[in-house]
C-alpha positions as CSV (number, residue, x, y, z in Angstrom):
1,M,2.2,-1.4,31.8
2,K,3.0,-2.1,28.2
3,E,0.2,-2.4,25.7
4,C,-0.1,-5.8,24.1
5,L,-3.3,-5.4,22.1
6,S,-4.9,-2.4,20.6
7,M,-8.7,-2.8,20.2
8,I,-10.5,-0.5,17.8
9,M,-14.2,-0.7,18.4
10,G,-16.6,0.6,15.8
11,M,-20.2,-0.2,16.1
12,D,-23.1,2.1,15.3
13,P,-25.3,1.8,18.4
14,G,-28.4,1.5,16.2
15,F,-26.9,-1.5,14.5
16,L,-26.8,-3.4,17.8
17,D,-30.6,-3.7,17.8
18,V,-31.7,-6.6,15.6
19,L,-34.5,-9.1,15.5
20,D,-34.2,-11.9,18.1
21,K,-33.1,-15.2,16.6
22,H,-31.2,-13.5,13.7
23,P,-27.9,-15.4,13.2
24,E,-25.9,-12.2,12.9
25,N,-26.8,-10.3,16.0
26,S,-25.2,-8.0,18.6
27,D,-24.7,-10.7,21.2
28,R,-21.4,-11.6,19.5
29,V,-20.0,-8.1,20.0
30,K,-21.4,-7.6,23.5
31,K,-19.9,-10.9,24.7
32,I,-16.5,-10.2,23.2
33,V,-16.4,-6.7,24.8
34,S,-17.5,-8.2,28.2
35,I,-14.9,-10.9,28.1
36,L,-12.1,-8.5,27.1
37,K,-13.0,-5.9,29.7
38,R,-13.1,-8.5,32.5
39,G,-10.6,-11.0,31.3
40,P,-7.0,-11.5,32.4
41,I,-5.6,-9.5,29.5
42,S,-7.7,-6.4,30.2
43,P,-4.7,-4.5,31.7
44,Y,-2.9,-4.9,28.4
45,I,-5.6,-3.7,26.1
46,S,-5.9,-0.1,24.9
47,C,-9.1,1.0,23.2
48,H,-9.3,3.5,20.4
49,L,-12.2,5.1,18.5
50,P,-12.3,5.0,14.7
51,S,-13.6,7.2,11.9
52,P,-15.9,6.0,9.2
53,A,-14.3,4.9,5.9
54,L,-14.4,7.3,3.0
55,I,-15.6,6.3,-0.5
56,P,-12.0,6.4,-1.9
57,H,-11.0,3.8,0.7
58,L,-13.8,1.5,-0.4
59,L,-12.7,1.6,-4.0
60,S,-9.5,-0.3,-3.2
61,F,-11.6,-3.5,-3.3
62,H,-15.1,-2.7,-4.3
63,T,-16.2,-1.6,-7.8
64,P,-17.5,2.0,-8.2
65,E,-20.8,0.6,-9.5
66,Y,-21.4,-1.4,-6.4
67,I,-20.5,1.5,-4.1
68,N,-22.9,3.7,-6.1
69,E,-25.6,1.0,-5.6
70,L,-25.1,1.1,-1.9
71,V,-25.2,4.9,-1.7
72,E,-28.4,5.0,-3.8
73,A,-30.0,2.2,-1.8
74,D,-29.3,4.2,1.4
75,K,-30.8,7.4,-0.1
76,Q,-33.9,5.4,-1.1
77,G,-34.3,4.1,2.4
78,G,-33.1,0.6,1.8
79,K,-32.9,-2.3,-0.6
80,M,-32.7,-6.1,-0.6
81,L,-29.2,-6.6,-1.9
82,C,-29.3,-10.4,-2.1
83,V,-31.4,-13.2,-0.6
84,N,-30.2,-12.7,3.0
85,T,-28.7,-9.2,3.0
86,F,-30.9,-6.1,3.4
87,L,-29.6,-2.5,3.5
88,N,-32.0,-0.8,5.9
89,P,-31.9,2.8,7.2
90,G,-28.7,3.1,9.2
91,S,-27.0,0.1,7.6
92,W,-24.8,2.2,5.3
93,E,-23.5,4.3,8.2
94,A,-22.8,1.2,10.2
95,A,-21.0,-0.4,7.3
96,L,-18.8,2.7,6.8
97,L,-18.0,2.7,10.5
98,A,-17.1,-1.0,10.5
99,A,-14.9,-0.5,7.4
100,G,-13.2,2.6,9.0
101,T,-12.6,0.7,12.2
102,T,-10.8,-2.1,10.3
103,L,-8.7,0.5,8.4
104,S,-7.9,2.3,11.6
105,S,-6.8,-1.0,13.1
106,M,-4.5,-1.7,10.2
107,N,-3.2,1.9,10.3
108,H,-2.4,1.5,14.0
109,I,0.0,-1.2,13.1
110,L,1.4,0.4,9.9
111,H,2.2,3.6,11.7
112,G,4.1,1.7,14.4
113,H,1.7,2.3,17.3
114,G,1.5,-1.4,18.1
115,K,2.1,-4.9,16.8
116,I,-1.3,-6.4,17.4
117,S,-4.6,-4.7,16.7
118,Y,-8.1,-6.1,16.8
119,A,-11.0,-4.5,14.9
120,L,-14.3,-5.4,16.7
121,V,-17.0,-4.5,14.2
122,R,-20.6,-5.0,13.2
123,P,-21.7,-5.6,10.5
124,P,-19.1,-8.2,9.5
125,G,-17.5,-8.1,6.1
126,H,-15.9,-11.4,5.0
127,H,-18.6,-12.4,2.6
128,A,-18.9,-9.1,0.7
129,Q,-17.4,-9.4,-2.8
130,P,-16.1,-6.6,-5.1
131,S,-19.4,-6.0,-6.8
132,Q,-22.0,-7.5,-4.4
133,A,-23.2,-7.9,-0.8
134,D,-23.5,-11.4,0.6
135,G,-24.0,-13.2,3.9
136,Y,-25.1,-10.1,5.9
137,C,-21.9,-8.3,4.7
138,F,-22.0,-5.0,2.8
139,L,-18.3,-4.0,2.7
140,N,-15.3,-6.4,2.9
141,N,-13.5,-5.0,5.9
142,A,-10.7,-7.6,5.8
143,A,-10.0,-7.1,2.0
144,L,-9.9,-3.3,2.6
145,A,-7.3,-3.7,5.3
146,I,-5.3,-6.2,3.3
147,Q,-5.2,-3.8,0.4
148,L,-4.1,-0.9,2.7
149,A,-1.2,-3.1,4.0
150,L,-0.2,-4.0,0.5
151,D,-0.4,-0.4,-0.7
152,S,1.8,0.6,2.3
153,G,4.6,-1.8,1.2
154,C,3.8,-5.0,3.0
155,K,4.8,-7.9,0.8
156,K,2.6,-10.6,2.5
157,V,-0.5,-10.4,4.6
158,A,-2.1,-13.3,6.4
159,V,-5.8,-13.5,7.2
160,I,-7.0,-15.6,10.1
161,D,-10.8,-15.9,9.7
162,I,-12.2,-17.5,12.8
163,D,-15.7,-18.1,11.6
164,V,-17.4,-21.4,11.2
165,H,-17.8,-21.1,7.5
166,Y,-15.9,-19.9,4.4
167,G,-15.3,-16.1,4.0
168,N,-15.8,-16.2,0.2
169,G,-15.4,-12.4,-0.3
170,T,-12.0,-12.3,1.6
171,A,-10.8,-15.3,-0.4
172,L,-11.2,-13.3,-3.6
173,K,-8.5,-10.8,-2.3
């Protein structure tokens, strides 16, 4: 059977445990996985495992100062980055895996392995800006993938952000 959708799943298991009632929680990811595995398109989905993003990848969108701030915050055991975004133990590794997942998804297409690829990640990324975290987002996964596509010779890239509110960080790209 021909593959129609490549799904790259990158979620640190520790990042699936969050406080009940938190608006950005693991239920989103768990429900999507369940629907895709049981749904009518499941025979057409191939799943792939990613690698964490490396610091040089992050610098295609984020400033060196901001990345250094995140690295140092992780070394110190955490930091409140903005009013609603905390870097806790394990957050940095989860953010690197989410960014790497999104980059793997884009590379899957760029290297001719498929035409549609979906990066299922947590934490999200569309609010992160070049020099700051925002809205539970540490790294802007979409912006990193866009830059990878542009650097690979793509002339145009479209982003479809199916969230109920504005992805301010991705809009900067």
